[in-house]
C-alpha positions as CSV (number, residue, x, y, z in Angstrom):
1,X,-20.3,-21.7,-7.9
2,X,-22.8,-22.6,-5.1
3,X,-20.8,-22.3,-1.9
4,X,-21.3,-21.7,1.8
5,X,-18.2,-19.7,2.2
6,X,-18.7,-16.0,3.2
7,X,-16.2,-13.2,2.6
8,X,-16.4,-9.5,3.1
9,X,-13.5,-7.0,3.8
10,X,-15.3,-5.5,6.7
11,X,-15.8,-8.6,8.8
12,X,-13.5,-8.3,11.8
13,X,-13.2,-12.0,12.4
14,X,-12.3,-12.7,8.8
15,X,-9.7,-9.8,8.6
16,X,-8.0,-10.9,11.8
17,X,-7.0,-14.2,10.0
18,X,-8.3,-14.1,6.4
19,X,-6.2,-17.0,5.0
20,X,-8.6,-19.9,5.8
21,X,-11.4,-17.9,4.1
22,X,-9.1,-17.1,1.2
23,X,-8.3,-20.8,0.7
24,X,-12.0,-21.7,0.6
25,X,-12.6,-19.0,-1.9
26,X,-9.8,-20.3,-4.2
27,X,-11.2,-23.8,-4.0
28,X,-15.0,-23.3,-3.7
29,X,-15.7,-20.0,-5.3
30,X,-12.8,-18.6,-7.4
31,X,-15.3,-16.1,-8.7
32,X,-17.3,-15.0,-5.6
33,X,-20.3,-12.7,-5.3
34,X,-21.1,-11.0,-2.1
35,X,-24.8,-10.1,-2.2
36,X,-24.8,-8.0,0.9
37,X,-22.3,-5.5,-0.3
38,X,-22.8,-6.3,-4.1
39,X,-19.3,-6.9,-5.2
40,X,-17.4,-9.8,-7.0
41,X,-14.0,-11.2,-5.9
42,X,-11.3,-13.0,-7.6
43,X,-8.9,-15.0,-5.4
44,X,-6.7,-17.3,-7.6
45,X,-3.3,-16.0,-8.6
46,X,-3.8,-16.5,-12.4
47,X,-7.2,-14.8,-12.3
48,X,-6.0,-11.8,-10.3
49,X,-3.0,-11.4,-12.5
50,X,-5.1,-11.5,-15.7
51,X,-7.5,-8.9,-14.3
52,X,-4.7,-6.6,-13.3
53,X,-3.4,-6.7,-16.8
54,X,-6.8,-6.2,-18.5
55,X,-7.4,-2.5,-17.7
56,X,-9.8,-2.3,-20.7
57,X,-12.2,-4.5,-18.7
58,X,-11.1,-3.9,-15.1
59,X,-10.9,-0.2,-14.9
60,X,-9.3,2.2,-12.4
61,X,-11.6,5.0,-13.5
62,X,-13.6,4.9,-10.3
63,X,-10.4,4.4,-8.1
64,X,-9.1,1.2,-6.5
65,X,-11.2,1.5,-3.3
66,X,-14.4,-0.5,-3.1
67,X,-16.6,2.2,-1.5
68,X,-15.6,4.7,-4.2
69,X,-16.1,2.3,-7.0
70,X,-19.7,1.7,-5.8
71,X,-20.4,5.4,-5.1
72,X,-21.6,8.3,-7.1
73,X,-18.5,10.2,-6.0
74,X,-17.5,12.8,-8.7
75,X,-14.0,11.5,-9.7
76,X,-11.6,14.5,-10.0
77,X,-9.5,14.7,-13.1
78,X,-5.7,14.4,-12.7
79,X,-5.6,11.7,-10.0
80,X,-3.6,8.7,-11.2
81,X,-5.5,6.1,-9.3
82,X,-8.7,7.4,-10.9
83,X,-7.5,7.2,-14.5
84,X,-6.9,4.7,-17.3
85,X,-5.0,5.3,-20.6
86,X,-4.5,7.7,-22.2
87,X,-4.8,10.1,-19.3
88,X,-3.1,7.6,-16.9
89,X,-0.2,7.2,-19.3
90,X,0.4,11.0,-19.4
91,X,0.0,11.4,-15.6
92,X,2.3,8.5,-14.8
93,X,4.9,9.7,-17.2
94,X,4.9,13.0,-15.4
95,X,5.2,11.4,-12.0
96,X,8.0,9.1,-13.1
97,X,10.0,12.1,-14.2
98,X,10.1,13.4,-10.7
99,X,9.8,10.2,-8.7
100,X,13.0,8.6,-10.0
101,X,15.2,5.8,-8.6
102,X,18.0,8.2,-8.4
103,X,16.1,10.6,-6.3
104,X,15.0,7.8,-4.0
105,X,18.5,6.4,-3.7
106,X,19.7,9.9,-2.8
107,X,17.5,9.9,0.4
108,X,18.6,6.4,1.6
109,X,21.2,8.0,4.0
110,X,18.4,10.4,5.3
111,X,16.1,7.4,5.9
112,X,18.8,5.5,7.8
113,X,19.6,8.5,9.9
114,X,15.9,8.9,10.8
115,X,15.8,5.2,11.9
116,X,19.0,5.7,14.0
117,X,17.5,8.8,15.7
118,X,14.3,6.8,16.5
119,X,15.9,3.6,17.6
120,X,19.0,4.6,19.5
121,X,17.1,6.1,22.5
122,X,15.4,2.7,22.9
123,X,18.6,0.8,23.5
124,X,18.6,-0.6,27.0
125,X,14.8,-0.8,27.3
126,X,13.0,-4.1,27.6
127,X,10.6,-3.3,24.8
128,X,8.8,-0.7,22.7
129,X,5.9,-0.3,20.3
130,X,7.5,-0.4,16.9
131,X,4.4,1.3,15.4
132,X,4.5,4.3,17.6
133,X,8.3,4.6,17.7
134,X,9.1,4.1,14.0
135,X,6.5,2.7,11.6
136,X,3.7,5.2,12.1
137,X,5.9,8.2,11.4
138,X,8.8,7.0,9.2
139,X,6.9,6.8,5.9
140,X,5.6,10.3,6.2
141,X,9.0,11.6,7.0
142,X,10.3,9.9,3.9
143,X,7.5,11.4,1.8
144,X,8.4,14.7,3.4
145,X,12.0,14.3,2.4
146,X,10.9,13.8,-1.2
147,X,8.3,16.6,-1.3
148,X,10.3,19.0,0.9
149,X,7.5,19.2,3.5
150,X,9.0,20.8,6.7
151,X,9.2,18.4,9.7
152,X,6.9,20.8,11.7
153,X,4.1,20.0,9.3
154,X,4.6,16.3,8.8
155,X,2.8,15.0,11.8
156,X,-0.4,16.9,10.9
157,X,-0.1,15.7,7.3
158,X,0.3,12.1,8.4
159,X,-2.7,12.3,10.8
160,X,-4.9,13.8,8.0
161,X,-3.9,11.0,5.6
162,X,-4.5,8.3,8.2
163,X,-7.9,9.7,9.0
164,X,-8.9,9.6,5.3
165,X,-8.4,5.8,5.3
166,X,-9.9,4.9,8.7
167,X,-13.2,3.1,8.9
168,X,-15.3,2.1,11.8
169,X,-14.7,-1.6,12.5
170,X,-17.1,-3.8,10.6
171,X,-18.5,-1.0,8.4
172,X,-17.6,0.4,5.0
173,X,-15.9,3.8,4.6
174,X,-18.3,6.8,4.4
175,X,-18.0,8.2,0.9
176,X,-18.5,11.7,2.1
177,X,-15.2,11.2,4.0
178,X,-13.6,9.4,1.1
179,X,-13.9,12.4,-1.0
180,X,-11.0,13.9,0.9
181,X,-8.7,11.1,-0.3
182,X,-8.1,12.9,-3.5
183,X,-8.5,16.7,-2.9
184,X,-5.1,17.4,-1.4
185,X,-6.3,20.6,0.3
186,X,-4.2,19.9,3.4
187,X,-1.2,20.7,1.2
188,X,-2.5,24.0,-0.3
189,X,-0.6,26.4,2.0
190,X,2.6,24.4,1.6
191,X,2.3,24.3,-2.2
192,X,2.0,28.1,-2.3
193,X,4.9,28.5,0.0
194,X,7.1,26.2,-2.1
195,X,6.1,28.0,-5.3
196,X,7.6,31.1,-3.8
197,X,10.6,29.3,-2.2
198,X,11.8,26.7,-4.8
199,X,14.2,23.9,-3.7
200,X,15.7,20.6,-4.9
201,X,12.6,18.5,-4.1
202,X,9.7,16.7,-5.7
203,X,7.3,19.5,-5.1
204,X,9.4,22.1,-6.9
205,X,9.8,19.6,-9.7
206,X,6.0,19.2,-9.9
207,X,5.4,23.0,-9.9
208,X,7.8,23.4,-12.8
209,X,7.4,20.4,-15.0
210,X,6.1,21.1,-18.5
211,X,4.2,18.7,-20.7
212,X,1.7,18.4,-23.5
213,X,-1.8,17.5,-22.2
214,X,-4.6,15.5,-23.8
215,X,-5.8,18.5,-25.7
216,X,-2.4,19.1,-27.2
217,X,-1.6,22.2,-25.0
218,X,2.0,22.6,-23.7
219,X,1.7,23.8,-20.2
220,X,2.5,23.3,-16.5
221,X,0.3,21.6,-13.9
222,X,-2.6,23.6,-12.4
223,X,-2.6,24.1,-8.6
224,X,-5.4,21.6,-8.3
225,X,-3.4,19.1,-10.3
226,X,-0.4,19.6,-8.1
227,X,-2.6,19.1,-5.0
228,X,-3.9,15.8,-6.5
229,X,-0.4,14.6,-7.4
230,X,0.8,15.4,-3.9
231,X,-2.1,13.6,-2.3
232,X,-1.4,10.5,-4.4
233,X,2.3,10.4,-3.4
234,X,1.7,11.1,0.3
235,X,-1.4,9.0,0.7
236,X,-0.4,5.9,-1.2
237,X,2.9,5.5,0.5
238,X,2.2,6.5,4.1
239,X,-0.2,3.9,5.5
240,X,1.0,0.9,3.5
241,X,4.7,1.3,4.2
242,X,4.1,1.8,7.9
243,X,2.2,-1.5,7.9
244,X,5.0,-3.3,6.1
245,X,7.5,-2.3,8.9
246,X,5.0,-3.7,11.5
247,X,4.7,-7.0,9.6
248,X,8.5,-7.4,9.3
249,X,8.7,-7.1,13.1
250,X,5.9,-9.6,13.7
251,X,6.7,-12.2,11.0
252,X,10.4,-12.3,11.9
253,X,9.6,-12.6,15.6
254,X,7.7,-15.8,14.7
255,X,10.5,-17.1,12.5
256,X,13.6,-16.6,14.6
257,X,15.9,-18.9,12.7
258,X,15.3,-17.0,9.5
259,X,15.8,-13.7,11.4
260,X,19.1,-15.0,12.6
261,X,20.1,-15.9,9.0
262,X,19.5,-12.3,8.0
263,X,21.5,-11.0,11.0
264,X,24.5,-13.0,9.6
265,X,23.9,-12.2,5.9
266,X,22.4,-8.8,5.2
267,X,22.1,-9.7,1.5
268,X,19.0,-11.5,2.6
269,X,17.3,-8.2,3.7
270,X,15.5,-7.6,0.5
271,X,14.4,-11.2,0.2
272,X,12.9,-10.8,3.7
273,X,11.1,-7.7,2.7
274,X,9.6,-9.3,-0.5
275,X,8.6,-12.6,1.2
276,X,6.9,-10.5,3.9
277,X,5.0,-8.6,1.2
278,X,3.9,-11.9,-0.2
279,X,3.1,-13.5,3.1
280,X,1.3,-10.6,4.7
281,X,0.4,-8.0,2.1
282,X,-0.2,-4.5,3.5
283,X,-2.9,-4.0,0.9
284,X,-4.9,-7.2,0.9
285,X,-7.0,-6.3,-2.1
286,X,-7.7,-3.6,-4.7
287,X,-11.0,-2.8,-6.4
288,X,-11.8,-2.4,-10.0
289,X,-14.9,-1.3,-12.0
290,X,-15.9,-3.5,-15.0
291,X,-16.4,-1.6,-18.2
292,X,-17.6,-4.7,-20.0
293,X,-18.8,-8.2,-19.2
294,X,-16.1,-10.6,-17.9
295,X,-16.2,-14.4,-18.0
296,X,-14.6,-16.4,-15.1
297,X,-15.2,-20.0,-14.2
298,X,-18.4,-20.3,-16.2
299,X,-20.1,-17.2,-14.8
300,X,-20.4,-13.6,-16.1
301,X,-19.4,-10.5,-14.1
302,X,-21.7,-7.9,-15.7
303,X,-20.4,-4.5,-16.9
304,X,-20.7,-1.9,-14.2
305,X,-19.8,-4.2,-11.4
306,X,-17.3,-3.7,-8.5
307,X,-14.7,-6.4,-8.3
308,X,-12.2,-7.0,-5.5
309,X,-8.9,-8.5,-6.6
310,X,-7.7,-10.4,-3.5
311,X,-3.9,-10.0,-3.4
312,X,-3.8,-11.8,0.0
313,X,-5.4,-14.8,-1.5
314,X,-3.5,-14.8,-4.8
315,X,-0.2,-14.5,-2.9
316,X,-0.9,-17.8,-1.1
317,X,-2.3,-19.8,-4.1
318,X,-0.9,-23.3,-4.1
319,X,-1.4,-23.3,-7.8
320,X,1.3,-20.7,-8.0
321,X,3.5,-21.3,-4.9
322,X,5.0,-24.4,-3.4
323,X,3.9,-24.6,0.3
324,X,2.4,-21.0,0.1
325,X,1.5,-20.8,3.8
326,X,5.1,-21.1,4.9
327,X,7.2,-18.0,5.3
328,X,10.5,-18.7,3.5
329,X,13.0,-16.1,2.6
330,X,14.9,-18.9,0.7
331,X,12.1,-19.4,-1.8
332,X,13.3,-20.2,-5.4
333,X,11.1,-17.4,-6.8
334,X,9.9,-14.7,-4.4
335,X,7.3,-12.8,-6.3
336,X,4.0,-11.4,-5.3
337,X,1.1,-9.2,-6.5
338,X,1.1,-6.9,-3.5
339,X,2.2,-3.9,-5.7
340,X,-0.1,-4.9,-8.5
341,X,1.0,-5.6,-12.1
342,X,0.8,-3.9,-15.4
343,X,0.3,-0.2,-16.1
344,X,-1.1,0.4,-12.6
345,X,1.9,-1.3,-10.9
346,X,2.7,0.8,-7.7
347,X,5.0,3.7,-8.6
348,X,6.4,3.8,-5.1
349,X,7.2,0.0,-4.9
350,X,11.0,0.6,-4.9
351,X,10.7,3.3,-2.3
352,X,8.6,1.0,0.0
353,X,11.2,-1.8,-0.4
354,X,14.0,0.7,0.5
355,X,12.2,1.8,3.6
356,X,11.5,-1.7,4.7
357,X,15.1,-2.8,4.1
358,X,16.7,0.1,5.9
359,X,14.2,-0.2,8.9
360,X,14.9,-3.9,9.2
361,X,18.6,-3.5,8.9
362,X,18.7,-0.9,11.7
363,X,16.5,-3.0,13.9
364,X,18.8,-6.0,13.5
365,X,21.8,-3.8,14.2
366,X,20.5,-3.2,17.7
367,X,18.4,-6.2,18.5
368,X,19.2,-9.4,16.7
369,X,16.7,-11.1,19.0
370,X,13.1,-10.1,19.8
371,X,9.7,-11.3,20.5
372,X,6.2,-9.8,20.2
373,X,3.7,-9.1,23.1
374,X,0.7,-10.7,21.5
375,X,-1.6,-9.7,24.3
376,X,-1.4,-6.0,23.5
377,X,-1.0,-6.3,19.7
378,X,-3.9,-4.7,17.9
379,X,-4.8,-4.5,14.2
380,X,-5.6,-1.1,12.7
381,X,-9.3,-0.4,12.0
382,X,-9.3,0.0,8.2
383,X,-10.6,-2.1,5.4
384,X,-8.2,-0.7,2.7
385,X,-4.9,-1.9,4.3
386,X,-4.1,-4.5,6.9
387,X,-1.6,-4.1,9.6
388,X,-0.8,-3.3,13.2
389,X,-1.9,-0.2,15.1
390,X,-0.1,-1.3,18.2
391,X,2.8,-3.9,18.2
392,X,5.1,-4.1,21.2
393,X,8.5,-5.7,20.5
394,X,10.1,-7.4,23.5
395,X,13.8,-6.9,23.3
396,X,15.0,-7.2,26.9
């Protein structure tokens, strides 16, 4: 559709508050083409949902990151986010065997204790940076609990993962740097150590799982495949879950009455987490690569195109939600596309919800009232996720 609206994921002014642009896209250009960066974008809930379910057209074979989809980067085998069926089915089946709800439930007490250890020393202060004190480190600690990575190594692992996703403000990710997203080399020494020192953790399970591969061979994972798996688990859950904790703090500061309702009724915790994921998705979009032509709104997206599926726009589509720009934990049907849908639905969705619920619960246990220092708040410089790098909670 002819339109004057402009959208790109690197524009700092747009990403600071993307929702007016999203609204114009839904109304004026539900199928949008950005000529500067040569990608298409879908913004309406029904269109995004349809594309997520149609993996035969909207493929993950070149990853879900725009810069990688558009690059000549040699996609490594064995990385779940770089695969479609049948390889994806086998890989996800393997991961689900070791990344189980039971295993995640078992670490809830450890997650809570970590929150307690972080937050208790802050009691009596007039405020603190929730990102520095909890959100930036907690997800990597949780991944470390699952994988069995020693605490002494977790900070360096987190920093390496964060560096992989960082971009210069206003510019795309360098594909030479993006190649590190999948290689998992930062875990190589740990994998060898864990192979010689097995334990009851996800890494030991990965090293010992046996399966029949695409060639009909019954075997274990190779070391490279273990590294790829580890990178997927650690990278996917680290940055996004940390951003969720920051958004919970900010959104509930701006909706104090709903925060007070949660203080009085902790059964609302999960509703708060999911409404925050709808209202401020940590991953505002994912990319896909079209394997065949796709028709939307009277136009054709050619095969071989890069397409952004705009979760942030779809989650606020008035065609799907009543009063979508209002944060409301009492919504009749709190649902969202932030974790995707279909066969590529986020495998760590329940773990992210668990971390958000426990972190919010422990914050409310200590500070039922808080505000945000808006003058010092700063968004993180990355185009792949959206959230806060610095966010000071005022609790005094």
